[in-house]
C-alpha angles and dihedrals in degrees: 000000000000113000119225126223087253090056092056097041103037095108101070088113089057105048094172089060096037089060090056095044090070091072098038116132090220139033124225130209109257089242096037092137099034114150092008118129112212129182116214118188119205086027096154099075148015119352092356093056093046091048093050093048092046095050091047090049088059094048107272124140100230125207105211112210120181147128101250116062095198092057092047090049090053091054090043091053092048092051093047091049097047106031140041094232131112111242121188128204121222111181105202136150105215089207087072098037114138136175093262091056091049091049091051090049091051091049091049093050090047092049095046101037109006091220144044123215101179152011125200110194101204104140113105140165117220101199124190121321100226137123117282091247090061098037113126110238094218091054090049090056092048093051094047092047094052099038102037117006095049091049090053091048094050094046090050098042096045097039096103091054091049091047091057090064125091090218120020129164134198117195120193112198106219136173142233089250088056089065100037116017122224129198119275096017089108119168093002092063093042091049093051091050087053091048091054089053092048090050093051092045093051091046093052093048093052100036098096095053088051099201098098118061118195128197143166118219125196106201093190119207107350134172099262138128091253091054090052089051092051096042108025094168096051120109104241091204088072092062133080116255122238088256089062088069099046097094089063095045089048094046092052093051098045126084112240094251090065094057129076127211128033118003110268105242101205118153120206110253092030120151107221130194113210093200090058089049089057089053090053095245098125 
């Protein structure tokens, strides 16, 4: 595929991402995600916000799900001002997600778009960093509900819409402590281990059909509000920004014919490390 000038320069409206695009390993057609409907949870801030803005910049209609309406509205306004796509806001606290809400969401997506090409599970709850013996049981339940149970419910409830697509992608945003636990990370670490298992399970169950690709991505330390909460004394300037990871999130969501350069050798069920991607090792 030959990239046009528009394809290379389409990010002038998003300077934080345009600065990163210069060093990308691949180039993407400027409408690589055109007509694709993609749900992003935790879309009001951090990696979720950057993912939503990036996908919209490449043509996707993004469904912005998050807990804080004002943050979602800010992302919605940005997308409407800078792209020609049709974003939708879904205010929802995943801690209170139930089957009726998921069913209503599926019906709404079906009515508005008729299809769903992707889900990026970015929303997470950190919870307290204390020893297990002092961990509050109610906090444990809240973290597990947001980080694991809600992901299962969305994957299950939106499966039929994903299955209609020729190329669909589900990205589970994981963590280093979901692959090797560390003391005092409590329910957050346990939930991310569970998320990795859920990702592998979903990938294995959809592998034969071949139209749904499932991944887990560990961003590593990134300049986000959650990172500041977990490491309040850390200098954020030493960390990658959410935009640093957008080439990977974009590459996973795109079909191969929308990407130039070497064929992207992703395997469904793969556990990816965004920091390694930045080093060019993927």
